[in-house]
C-alpha positions as CSV (number, residue, x, y, z in Angstrom):
1,L,-41.4,40.6,-19.0
2,C,-44.1,41.7,-21.3
3,P,-45.7,45.2,-21.8
4,G,-47.5,46.4,-18.8
5,K,-45.2,44.6,-16.4
6,A,-46.9,41.3,-17.2
7,Y,-44.9,38.0,-17.3
8,D,-44.9,35.5,-20.2
9,R,-45.7,32.0,-18.9
10,S,-43.5,30.6,-21.7
11,P,-39.7,30.2,-21.3
12,C,-39.4,32.1,-24.6
13,G,-38.3,30.3,-27.8
14,T,-36.4,33.2,-29.2
15,G,-34.5,33.7,-26.0
16,T,-33.8,30.0,-25.6
17,S,-32.4,29.8,-29.1
18,A,-30.1,32.8,-28.4
19,K,-29.0,31.2,-25.1
20,L,-28.2,27.9,-26.8
21,A,-26.2,29.7,-29.5
22,C,-24.2,31.6,-26.9
23,L,-23.6,28.5,-24.7
24,A,-22.4,26.5,-27.7
25,A,-20.2,29.4,-29.0
26,D,-18.6,29.6,-25.5
27,K,-18.2,25.8,-25.5
28,I,-20.3,25.5,-22.3
29,I,-22.6,23.0,-24.0
30,R,-21.8,20.5,-26.8
31,E,-23.8,18.7,-29.4
32,G,-26.2,16.3,-27.8
33,Q,-26.4,18.0,-24.4
34,T,-29.7,19.3,-23.3
35,W,-30.3,22.8,-21.9
36,R,-33.4,23.3,-19.8
37,Q,-35.0,26.8,-19.8
38,E,-37.7,27.3,-17.1
39,S,-40.2,30.2,-17.0
40,V,-41.4,32.1,-14.0
41,V,-44.4,29.7,-13.7
42,G,-42.3,26.5,-14.0
43,S,-43.0,25.6,-17.7
44,I,-39.9,24.2,-19.4
45,F,-38.4,24.2,-22.9
46,E,-35.5,21.8,-23.6
47,G,-33.0,22.7,-26.2
48,R,-30.1,21.1,-28.0
49,V,-27.7,22.3,-30.7
50,Q,-26.2,20.9,-33.8
51,I,-23.0,22.4,-35.0
52,Q,-22.4,22.5,-38.8
53,G,-19.2,24.3,-39.6
54,E,-19.6,27.8,-38.1
55,A,-23.4,27.4,-37.8
56,I,-25.1,26.6,-34.5
57,I,-28.6,25.2,-35.2
58,P,-30.9,25.1,-32.1
59,T,-33.7,22.6,-31.6
60,I,-36.3,23.4,-28.9
61,T,-39.0,21.2,-27.5
62,G,-41.8,22.0,-25.1
63,E,-45.5,22.6,-24.8
64,A,-47.5,25.7,-25.7
65,W,-51.2,26.6,-25.8
66,V,-53.0,29.0,-28.1
67,M,-54.0,32.0,-26.0
68,A,-55.3,34.4,-28.7
69,E,-55.7,35.0,-32.3
70,G,-54.6,38.2,-34.1
71,Q,-55.5,39.9,-37.4
72,L,-52.7,41.4,-39.5
73,L,-53.9,44.5,-41.3
74,V,-51.9,45.5,-44.4
75,D,-52.2,49.1,-45.8
76,E,-51.9,49.0,-49.6
77,R,-50.0,52.3,-49.4
78,D,-47.3,50.7,-47.2
79,P,-44.1,50.4,-49.2
80,F,-42.9,47.6,-46.9
81,A,-46.2,45.6,-46.7
82,N,-44.5,42.5,-48.1
83,G,-41.4,42.9,-46.1
84,I,-38.0,44.4,-46.6
85,K,-36.0,43.3,-49.6
């Protein structure tokens, strides 16, 4: 869900990455297996994991289309304008 009770047509890359990490940590999927994540409109992301020591590295493929452009405004008085260090 998005703000205003709207739905995202994408399966969500961040959520798919988290799902892959959890599935791999729980040994539900192994390296080389494919996980298919489907959105509410039927668009699909496919993900796989690589395991390197204790690290789980997700790779996700799918399609996306540019829907909008944004402009980032930086206030010069903002102490965190360049991020948190």
